[in-house]
C-alpha positions as CSV (number, residue, x, y, z in Angstrom):
1,M,0.0,0.0,0.0
2,E,2.8,2.4,0.9
3,N,4.6,1.6,-2.3
4,D,1.5,2.3,-4.3
5,D,1.2,5.8,-2.6
6,K,4.9,6.5,-3.3
7,E,4.5,5.4,-6.9
8,S,1.5,7.5,-7.4
9,Y,3.5,10.6,-6.3
10,L,6.4,9.7,-8.5
11,S,4.2,9.1,-11.5
12,K,2.4,12.4,-10.9
13,F,5.7,14.4,-10.7
14,R,7.1,12.6,-13.8
15,Q,3.9,13.4,-15.7
16,R,4.2,17.1,-14.8
17,V,7.8,17.1,-15.9
18,L,6.8,15.6,-19.3
19,E,4.1,18.3,-19.7
20,L,6.4,21.1,-18.8
21,N,9.1,19.9,-21.2
22,E,6.6,19.6,-24.1
23,H,5.8,23.3,-23.7
24,G,8.1,25.9,-25.2
25,E,11.8,25.5,-24.2
26,G,10.8,23.2,-21.3
27,I,12.4,23.1,-17.9
28,P,15.9,24.7,-17.7
29,K,18.8,22.3,-17.5
30,E,19.8,23.3,-13.9
31,A,16.2,22.7,-12.6
32,Q,15.9,19.5,-14.6
33,L,19.0,18.1,-12.9
34,V,17.7,18.9,-9.4
35,I,14.2,17.4,-10.2
36,D,15.8,14.1,-11.5
37,E,18.0,13.9,-8.4
38,E,15.1,14.6,-6.1
39,L,13.0,11.9,-7.8
40,S,15.8,9.4,-7.4
41,K,16.1,10.3,-3.8
42,M,12.4,10.0,-3.2
43,E,12.3,6.5,-4.5
44,T,14.7,5.4,-1.7
45,L,12.8,7.1,1.1
46,E,10.3,5.6,3.5
47,K,6.9,7.1,2.9
48,N,6.3,7.8,6.6
49,S,9.6,9.5,7.2
50,A,9.9,13.3,7.7
51,E,12.4,13.6,4.8
52,F,9.9,12.0,2.4
53,H,7.4,14.7,3.1
54,M,10.0,17.4,2.7
55,S,11.1,15.9,-0.6
56,R,7.5,15.6,-1.8
57,S,6.8,19.3,-0.9
58,Y,9.9,20.3,-2.7
59,L,8.9,18.5,-5.9
60,E,5.4,19.9,-5.7
61,W,6.9,23.4,-6.0
62,L,9.5,22.5,-8.6
63,T,7.0,20.8,-10.9
64,C,4.1,23.4,-10.6
65,L,6.1,26.4,-11.6
66,P,5.5,27.8,-15.2
67,W,9.1,27.4,-16.3
68,S,8.3,28.1,-20.0
69,Y,4.7,29.3,-19.9
70,F,4.2,32.9,-21.1
71,S,1.1,34.8,-21.7
72,T,0.8,36.6,-25.1
73,D,1.1,40.3,-24.7
74,N,-1.4,42.6,-26.3
75,L,0.5,45.5,-27.9
76,D,-2.5,47.4,-29.3
77,L,-1.8,51.0,-28.5
78,Q,-5.4,52.0,-29.2
79,K,-6.8,49.5,-26.8
80,A,-4.2,50.4,-24.1
81,S,-5.0,54.1,-24.5
82,E,-8.8,53.4,-24.2
83,I,-8.3,51.3,-21.0
84,L,-6.1,54.0,-19.4
85,E,-8.5,56.8,-20.3
86,R,-11.5,54.7,-19.1
87,D,-10.0,54.0,-15.7
88,H,-8.1,57.2,-14.9
89,Y,-8.7,60.9,-15.2
90,G,-5.7,63.2,-16.1
91,L,-2.3,61.7,-15.3
92,K,-1.1,62.6,-18.8
93,D,2.6,62.0,-18.1
94,V,2.0,58.6,-16.6
95,K,-0.2,57.4,-19.5
96,E,2.3,58.7,-22.1
97,R,5.1,56.7,-20.3
98,I,3.0,53.5,-20.4
99,L,2.1,54.0,-24.0
100,E,5.8,54.6,-24.9
101,F,6.7,51.4,-23.1
102,I,4.1,49.5,-25.2
103,A,5.2,51.2,-28.4
104,V,8.8,50.1,-27.9
105,A,7.6,46.6,-27.2
106,Q,5.5,46.6,-30.4
107,L,8.6,47.6,-32.4
108,R,10.8,45.0,-30.8
109,G,8.1,42.3,-30.9
110,S,8.3,41.5,-27.2
111,V,7.9,43.1,-23.8
112,Q,11.1,43.2,-21.7
113,G,10.8,43.2,-17.9
114,K,10.8,46.7,-16.5
115,I,10.7,48.1,-13.0
116,L,8.5,51.2,-12.7
117,L,8.1,53.2,-9.5
118,L,4.9,55.2,-9.1
119,V,5.5,57.9,-6.4
120,G,2.6,60.1,-5.2
121,P,0.3,60.9,-2.3
122,P,-2.3,58.4,-1.1
123,G,-5.5,58.2,-3.1
124,V,-4.1,59.3,-6.5
125,G,-4.5,55.9,-8.2
126,K,-1.1,54.3,-8.0
127,T,-2.4,50.7,-7.4
128,S,-5.2,51.0,-9.9
129,I,-2.8,52.1,-12.6
130,G,-0.9,48.9,-12.1
131,K,-4.2,46.9,-12.7
132,S,-4.9,49.0,-15.8
133,I,-1.4,48.3,-17.2
134,A,-2.0,44.6,-16.7
135,E,-5.3,44.7,-18.4
136,A,-3.9,46.8,-21.3
137,L,-1.2,44.2,-21.9
138,D,-3.4,41.2,-21.2
139,R,-1.0,40.1,-18.4
140,K,-1.9,38.2,-15.2
141,F,-1.9,40.6,-12.2
142,Y,-0.4,39.9,-8.8
143,R,-0.1,42.3,-5.9
144,F,1.7,42.0,-2.6
145,S,2.6,44.7,-0.1
146,V,6.0,45.1,1.6
147,G,4.8,47.8,4.0
148,G,6.3,46.9,7.4
149,L,8.0,43.8,6.0
150,S,11.2,43.0,8.0
151,D,11.9,39.4,7.1
152,V,14.0,38.6,4.1
153,S,12.4,35.2,3.9
154,E,9.2,36.8,2.6
155,I,11.1,37.8,-0.5
156,K,13.6,35.0,-1.0
157,G,11.9,32.2,0.9
158,H,13.0,29.9,3.8
159,R,15.7,27.4,3.7
160,R,14.3,23.9,3.4
161,T,15.9,22.9,6.7
162,Y,13.2,24.8,8.6
163,V,9.9,23.2,9.6
164,G,7.1,24.7,7.5
165,A,9.5,26.3,5.0
166,M,7.9,28.0,2.0
167,P,9.2,29.9,-1.1
168,G,9.1,33.7,-1.2
169,K,6.4,35.9,-2.6
170,M,7.9,35.9,-6.1
171,V,7.7,32.1,-6.4
172,Q,4.2,32.1,-4.9
173,C,3.2,34.7,-7.5
174,L,4.5,32.5,-10.4
175,K,2.5,29.5,-9.1
176,L,-0.7,31.4,-8.7
177,T,-0.6,33.2,-12.0
178,N,0.8,30.1,-13.8
179,V,2.9,32.3,-16.2
180,S,6.5,33.5,-16.2
181,N,5.7,37.0,-17.3
182,P,3.0,38.4,-15.0
183,L,2.7,42.0,-13.9
184,V,3.7,42.2,-10.2
185,L,2.7,45.2,-8.1
186,V,5.0,45.7,-5.1
187,D,3.0,48.0,-2.9
188,E,4.3,50.5,-0.2
189,I,8.0,49.9,-1.1
190,D,8.9,53.0,0.9
191,K,7.6,51.5,4.2
192,M,9.8,48.4,4.4
193,G,11.4,47.7,7.7
194,S,14.6,45.9,8.8
195,G,15.4,43.8,11.8
196,I,17.2,40.7,13.1
197,R,15.8,38.7,10.2
198,G,17.6,40.8,7.6
199,D,17.0,43.7,5.3
200,P,14.2,43.1,2.7
201,A,15.2,46.2,0.7
202,S,18.6,44.5,0.0
203,A,16.9,41.3,-0.9
204,L,14.8,43.1,-3.4
205,L,17.9,44.2,-5.2
206,E,18.4,40.9,-6.9
207,L,14.8,40.6,-7.8
208,L,14.5,44.1,-9.3
209,D,17.9,44.4,-11.0
210,P,17.5,43.6,-14.7
211,S,21.1,42.4,-14.9
212,Q,20.6,39.9,-12.0
213,N,17.0,38.7,-12.1
214,T,17.6,36.4,-15.1
215,S,18.8,33.9,-12.5
216,F,16.8,34.8,-9.4
217,M,17.6,32.4,-6.7
218,D,14.9,31.6,-4.1
219,H,16.3,30.0,-0.9
220,Y,13.6,27.3,-0.9
221,L,13.9,26.3,-4.6
222,D,17.7,26.7,-4.6
223,V,17.7,26.7,-8.4
224,P,17.8,29.9,-10.6
225,F,14.6,31.1,-12.1
226,D,14.4,33.7,-15.0
227,A,12.3,36.6,-13.7
228,S,13.5,39.0,-16.4
229,K,10.2,38.8,-18.3
230,V,8.2,40.0,-15.3
231,L,7.0,43.6,-15.3
232,F,7.4,45.1,-11.9
233,V,5.4,48.1,-10.8
234,C,6.2,49.5,-7.4
235,T,4.3,52.2,-5.5
236,A,5.5,54.6,-2.8
237,N,4.4,57.9,-1.2
238,T,7.9,59.3,-1.1
239,T,11.4,58.2,-2.2
240,D,13.2,59.6,0.9
241,T,13.0,56.2,2.7
242,I,13.9,54.0,-0.2
243,P,17.6,52.9,-0.2
244,G,19.7,54.5,-2.9
245,P,20.9,51.3,-4.6
246,L,17.3,50.0,-4.8
247,L,15.9,53.4,-6.1
248,D,18.7,53.4,-8.7
249,R,17.2,50.3,-10.3
250,M,13.8,51.7,-10.8
251,E,12.3,54.2,-13.2
252,V,10.5,56.9,-11.2
253,I,7.2,58.2,-12.4
254,R,5.7,60.9,-10.2
255,L,2.0,61.3,-9.7
256,S,1.0,64.7,-8.4
257,G,-2.1,65.4,-6.4
258,Y,-5.3,66.7,-8.0
259,D,-6.5,70.2,-7.9
260,L,-10.2,71.3,-7.5
261,P,-11.3,71.1,-11.2
262,E,-9.7,67.6,-11.5
263,K,-11.4,66.4,-8.3
264,V,-14.8,67.6,-9.5
265,S,-14.4,65.9,-12.8
266,I,-13.2,62.6,-11.1
267,A,-16.2,62.8,-8.8
268,Q,-18.7,63.3,-11.6
269,Q,-17.2,60.7,-14.0
270,Y,-16.0,57.9,-11.6
271,L,-16.8,58.3,-7.9
272,E,-20.5,59.4,-8.0
273,P,-21.7,56.7,-10.5
274,R,-19.8,54.0,-8.5
275,A,-21.3,55.2,-5.2
276,K,-24.8,55.2,-6.8
277,I,-24.4,51.6,-7.9
278,D,-22.9,50.5,-4.6
279,S,-25.8,52.1,-2.7
280,G,-28.4,50.4,-4.8
281,L,-29.7,53.7,-6.2
282,V,-29.5,52.8,-9.9
283,E,-33.1,53.0,-11.2
284,A,-32.7,50.2,-13.8
285,S,-31.7,47.7,-11.1
286,L,-34.8,48.2,-8.9
287,P,-38.4,47.3,-9.9
288,N,-41.0,49.9,-9.3
289,S,-44.1,49.3,-7.1
290,N,-46.5,48.7,-10.1
291,E,-44.2,46.0,-11.5
292,N,-44.1,44.4,-8.0
293,E,-47.9,44.2,-7.8
294,E,-48.1,42.6,-11.2
295,N,-45.4,40.1,-10.2
296,N,-47.3,39.3,-7.0
297,L,-50.5,38.5,-8.9
298,G,-48.7,36.2,-11.4
299,E,-46.9,34.3,-8.7
300,A,-49.8,33.7,-6.3
301,G,-49.5,30.3,-4.7
302,S,-46.0,29.8,-6.0
303,G,-44.4,29.8,-2.6
304,K,-42.7,33.2,-3.1
305,T,-44.9,35.2,-0.7
306,D,-42.0,36.4,1.5
307,E,-39.9,37.5,-1.5
308,N,-42.9,39.4,-3.0
309,E,-43.6,41.1,0.3
310,N,-40.0,42.4,0.3
311,N,-40.4,43.5,-3.3
312,K,-43.4,45.6,-2.3
313,N,-41.1,47.8,-0.2
314,I,-38.7,48.5,-3.1
315,K,-39.5,51.9,-4.6
316,A,-38.6,53.6,-7.9
317,I,-35.5,55.8,-7.7
318,P,-35.9,59.5,-8.7
319,S,-34.0,60.1,-11.9
320,S,-32.7,63.4,-10.6
321,L,-31.1,62.0,-7.5
322,G,-27.5,63.0,-7.0
323,L,-25.1,65.9,-6.2
324,D,-25.0,69.0,-8.3
325,K,-21.6,70.5,-9.3
326,G,-21.6,73.1,-6.6
327,A,-22.0,70.5,-3.9
328,I,-19.1,68.5,-5.3
329,E,-17.0,71.6,-5.4
330,S,-17.9,72.4,-1.8
331,L,-17.0,68.9,-0.7
332,A,-13.6,69.1,-2.4
333,R,-12.9,72.6,-1.1
334,W,-14.2,72.6,2.5
335,Y,-14.2,68.9,3.5
336,C,-11.6,67.0,1.5
337,R,-8.4,69.0,0.8
338,E,-6.0,66.0,0.6
339,A,-4.1,65.5,-2.6
340,G,-5.9,62.3,-3.6
341,V,-9.6,61.5,-3.8
342,R,-10.0,58.8,-1.3
343,K,-11.6,60.9,1.4
344,L,-13.8,62.6,-1.3
345,E,-15.0,59.1,-2.3
346,Q,-15.8,58.3,1.4
347,H,-17.9,61.5,1.7
348,I,-19.8,60.8,-1.5
349,E,-20.5,57.2,-0.4
350,R,-21.7,58.5,3.0
351,I,-24.1,60.9,1.2
352,Y,-25.5,58.2,-1.0
353,R,-26.1,55.8,1.9
354,K,-28.2,58.5,3.6
355,L,-30.1,59.1,0.3
356,A,-30.8,55.4,0.1
357,L,-32.4,55.5,3.6
358,Q,-34.4,58.6,2.6
359,V,-35.7,56.9,-0.6
360,L,-37.0,53.9,1.4
361,R,-38.7,56.2,3.9
362,A,-40.2,58.6,1.4
363,D,-43.8,58.4,0.2
364,D,-44.8,58.4,-3.5
365,E,-45.5,62.1,-3.5
366,K,-42.0,62.9,-2.2
367,L,-40.4,60.5,-4.7
368,K,-42.2,62.4,-7.6
369,D,-40.6,65.7,-6.4
370,E,-37.5,65.5,-8.6
371,D,-36.0,68.8,-7.5
372,S,-35.9,67.7,-3.8
373,W,-33.5,64.9,-4.6
374,I,-30.7,67.1,-6.0
375,I,-28.2,67.8,-3.2
376,K,-26.9,71.3,-3.2
377,A,-23.9,72.8,-1.4
378,D,-26.0,74.4,1.4
379,Q,-27.4,70.9,2.2
380,L,-24.1,69.2,2.8
381,S,-24.0,69.8,6.5
382,E,-27.2,67.6,6.8
383,Y,-25.3,64.6,5.2
384,V,-21.6,64.9,6.2
385,G,-21.7,67.4,9.1
386,Q,-20.0,70.7,9.4
387,P,-17.0,71.5,7.0
388,A,-13.5,70.7,8.3
389,F,-12.3,74.0,6.8
390,T,-14.0,77.3,6.9
391,S,-11.4,79.5,5.0
392,D,-8.8,79.1,2.3
393,R,-6.3,81.0,4.4
394,L,-5.2,81.2,8.0
395,F,-4.9,85.0,7.6
396,D,-7.1,87.2,5.4
397,E,-4.8,90.2,6.2
398,P,-1.5,89.0,7.7
399,P,0.1,91.3,10.3
400,P,3.7,92.3,10.2
401,G,5.9,89.2,10.8
402,V,3.6,86.7,9.0
403,V,4.2,85.4,5.5
404,M,2.7,82.5,3.5
405,G,5.1,79.8,2.4
406,L,4.5,76.7,0.3
407,A,5.3,73.2,1.5
408,W,5.4,69.8,0.0
409,T,4.6,66.6,2.0
410,A,4.0,63.0,1.1
411,Y,0.3,63.9,1.0
412,G,0.6,66.8,-1.5
413,G,1.2,70.5,-1.3
414,S,0.0,72.9,1.4
415,A,0.2,76.5,2.5
416,L,2.7,76.9,5.4
417,Y,2.5,80.2,7.3
418,I,5.6,81.5,9.1
419,E,4.7,83.6,12.1
420,S,7.1,85.8,14.1
421,T,6.7,88.2,16.9
422,N,9.0,90.2,19.2
423,L,9.3,90.9,22.9
424,K,11.4,93.9,24.2
425,N,14.5,92.7,25.8
426,A,14.3,93.6,29.5
427,T,18.1,94.3,29.7
428,V,17.9,97.2,27.2
429,T,16.7,100.5,28.6
430,S,17.6,102.7,25.7
431,T,19.3,102.8,22.3
432,S,22.5,104.0,23.9
433,D,22.7,100.7,25.8
434,V,23.3,98.9,22.6
435,E,26.1,101.3,21.6
436,N,27.7,101.5,25.0
437,S,30.6,99.1,25.0
438,S,30.9,99.2,28.7
439,K,27.6,97.5,29.1
440,R,27.5,93.7,29.3
441,K,26.8,91.8,26.1
442,I,23.1,91.7,25.3
443,D,21.7,88.4,24.1
444,S,18.4,89.3,22.4
445,G,17.3,85.7,22.2
446,F,15.8,83.7,19.3
447,F,13.2,81.0,19.8
448,V,11.5,78.6,17.3
449,T,8.5,76.4,17.8
450,G,6.2,74.2,15.7
451,Q,7.9,70.8,15.8
452,L,10.6,71.6,13.3
453,G,13.2,69.1,12.1
454,D,16.9,69.7,12.2
455,V,17.2,71.0,8.6
456,M,14.4,73.5,9.2
457,K,16.0,74.6,12.5
458,E,19.2,75.4,10.5
459,S,17.1,77.3,8.0
460,T,15.8,79.5,10.9
461,R,19.4,80.4,11.9
462,I,20.4,81.2,8.3
463,A,17.2,83.3,8.0
464,L,18.0,85.3,11.2
465,T,21.6,86.0,10.1
466,H,20.6,87.0,6.6
467,S,17.8,89.2,7.9
468,K,20.2,91.1,10.1
469,H,22.5,91.5,7.1
470,K,19.7,92.8,4.9
471,L,18.3,95.1,7.5
472,Q,21.7,96.8,7.8
473,Q,21.6,97.4,4.1
474,V,18.1,98.9,3.8
475,D,17.9,100.6,7.3
476,P,21.3,101.0,9.0
477,E,19.7,102.9,11.9
478,N,17.3,100.1,12.7
479,N,18.5,98.1,15.8
480,F,15.4,95.9,16.0
481,F,17.2,92.6,16.4
482,E,19.5,94.0,19.1
483,V,16.7,95.2,21.4
484,N,14.2,92.5,20.9
485,Q,13.7,88.8,21.6
486,I,12.3,87.0,18.5
487,H,9.9,84.1,18.6
488,M,9.2,82.3,15.3
489,H,6.5,79.7,15.0
490,T,4.9,77.5,12.3
491,P,1.2,76.7,12.9
492,E,-0.1,73.2,13.3
493,G,2.4,72.4,15.9
494,A,1.4,68.7,16.2
495,T,2.6,68.1,12.6
496,P,6.3,67.4,12.2
497,K,8.0,69.7,9.6
498,D,11.4,69.6,8.0
499,G,13.2,70.6,4.8
500,P,15.1,73.7,3.6
501,S,12.4,75.2,1.3
502,A,11.1,77.7,3.9
503,G,14.3,79.7,4.0
504,V,13.1,82.7,2.0
505,T,9.8,82.7,3.8
506,M,11.4,82.8,7.2
507,T,13.7,85.7,6.1
508,T,10.8,87.6,4.7
509,A,8.8,87.1,7.9
510,L,11.7,88.4,10.1
511,L,12.2,91.5,7.9
512,S,8.5,92.2,7.8
513,L,8.6,92.2,11.6
514,A,11.7,94.4,11.8
515,L,10.4,96.9,9.3
516,N,6.9,96.8,10.6
517,R,5.6,96.2,7.1
518,T,3.0,93.7,6.0
519,V,3.3,91.6,2.9
520,S,0.5,91.1,0.4
521,P,-2.1,88.4,1.5
522,D,-2.0,87.2,-2.2
523,L,1.8,86.5,-2.0
524,A,3.3,83.0,-1.4
525,M,6.9,81.9,-1.7
526,T,9.2,78.9,-1.5
527,G,12.9,78.4,-1.8
528,E,16.0,77.4,0.0
529,L,18.2,80.3,1.2
530,S,22.0,80.0,1.4
531,L,24.0,82.0,3.9
532,T,25.2,84.4,1.2
533,G,21.6,85.1,0.0
534,M,21.4,82.7,-2.9
535,V,18.0,81.2,-3.6
536,L,18.4,77.5,-4.3
537,P,15.9,75.2,-6.2
538,V,13.4,73.0,-4.3
539,G,11.1,70.2,-5.3
540,G,7.4,69.6,-5.4
541,I,6.6,72.6,-7.6
542,K,3.4,71.3,-9.1
543,E,2.0,70.4,-5.7
544,K,3.0,73.8,-4.3
545,V,1.3,75.6,-7.2
546,I,-1.8,73.6,-6.7
547,A,-1.7,74.6,-3.0
548,S,-1.3,78.2,-3.9
549,R,-4.3,78.1,-6.3
550,R,-6.4,76.5,-3.5
551,S,-5.4,79.4,-1.2
552,G,-6.3,82.0,-3.8
553,V,-2.7,83.2,-4.2
554,K,-2.1,85.6,-7.1
555,I,1.7,86.1,-6.8
556,V,4.2,83.2,-6.3
557,V,8.0,83.6,-5.8
558,L,10.1,80.6,-6.8
559,P,13.8,79.9,-7.3
560,H,15.0,80.8,-10.7
561,D,16.2,77.2,-11.3
562,N,12.6,76.0,-10.9
563,K,11.5,78.0,-13.9
564,K,11.7,74.8,-16.0
565,D,9.3,73.0,-13.7
566,V,6.7,75.9,-14.1
567,D,7.1,75.7,-17.9
568,E,6.0,72.0,-17.7
569,L,2.8,72.8,-15.8
570,A,-0.5,72.7,-17.5
571,D,-1.8,76.1,-18.7
572,Y,-4.8,76.0,-16.4
573,L,-2.6,75.7,-13.4
574,K,-0.8,78.9,-14.3
575,E,-3.9,81.0,-15.0
576,D,-4.3,84.1,-12.8
577,I,-1.0,83.6,-11.1
578,T,2.1,85.8,-11.6
579,F,5.3,84.0,-11.1
580,H,8.6,85.7,-10.0
581,F,11.8,83.8,-10.2
582,A,14.6,84.7,-7.8
583,R,18.3,84.1,-8.1
584,K,19.2,86.0,-4.9
585,Y,17.2,87.1,-1.9
586,D,17.3,90.6,-3.1
587,D,14.9,89.5,-5.9
588,V,12.5,88.1,-3.3
589,Y,12.8,91.3,-1.2
590,R,11.7,93.5,-4.1
591,V,8.5,91.5,-4.6
592,A,7.7,91.3,-0.9
593,F,8.4,95.0,-0.1
594,P,8.1,97.0,-3.3
595,D,7.7,100.2,-1.4
596,V,10.8,99.7,0.8
597,Q,14.1,99.8,-1.1
């Protein structure tokens, strides 16, 4: 009996090997040698021994992998373009890059494995783009997340000496998809951890390096597998936490956040129809009350009384039911200011769930009143509560010492105000005290708050030094910094902030305080400041311009080297905004204080 069971396993594995070798190029030579050795070994083992079961599991994996099975790629540019346009709004650069990739594959006759990295805020469609690419190419799709992953074995598998050993995610993917060229989406690659079990980011190097993955070695299989035909798409919110050697092997495609017009279009074309279907508020899917009555008469005595009783309660859906454009704009502007559209989708779904309840509770007369089912902006508080934001700006008329900056985060761009105020130094009794060398040295004091990072704290010191230098140039008699303690603060103190791009904003805020001059409420700026007054380029220009539009800014000051980034922006993003490009801080000063030279 035991021999029969053993023979059945052996015959099953040999049959699999024959089928694999009959397809394409068959099993590679290295893998074939290992399989033959393992089959010979299995013949000599006792069926009830632990080693027999380890050998059987090993052969199960070796003979179920698609060594030479490949799906046929669809290289139709028109179809790919239609799928991308159907599933995603905007994202022109991303779509063009994908179509370029397909065009090259069409000319070469095959799709080579690539590693694309989609970087952008949450909710902008990174994961869904991966699915669309797979559909456009007719490839099998497999997704796994490496967020929080700290075990190398998840990538490269366990050694077979361990109890319960398994191959890594890549080999599991090949088994599930049953092809050697799937599209693999590696999600949250910027959130990998590391610990005593190794560094998964380093383990991914072999898998994602085109020059190495032709012979990817899983610890469990212990034979090379050609993963060069796999198309890898990785997603991340930021590249800052991705190790340099790993980032160097990927082609980075950045997805910016959406501005108000884009959010409104996405809500109208995608989110609202989907929410209506998910809430059961599609008229065609529900029978009206008259049809229910006819069905009840025709099914009398058929044993469906309970079902018919339920159908009586289903009512016709008003055709006008939905959100008008003004309500969607208000949702995006006052409730959902994040860069993506995930929170906007949640709010729309919440509204439609409440509408579903109202439809079932309404009488026939109410249902016939089409106008009452159109949700307007002034009704939103009844459905989603009071707005999270009540103003586009923190200050309608900023006082001296307050300037609007522009910041970039992993969640998109935002307006970042810099506040500064002064307190008379108690040790100074008169101006002559400053000039009197016999007096002890006066430490005016400089304090910063707002949970700033180390880089941003250094920017505050540079801003203070350059502000003193600039004040000596424009007003030599002004001893403001000598007789005052200065306190600088960035609002939203619970949010950590870091980066050098607030340098020019901090300097302008200090000079505004020292000169007792306000800056225009329609002015925003960003740029790193060097100690000698050079304005250095910064990143995230598109996100920052979107943030400035959201805040109603009319004048934006940017580093001169970022002019190329502004030129690449869509025309509608630049409408009604005057851009000034600064090489040195003097250029920023002339814009901020045109009447003080």
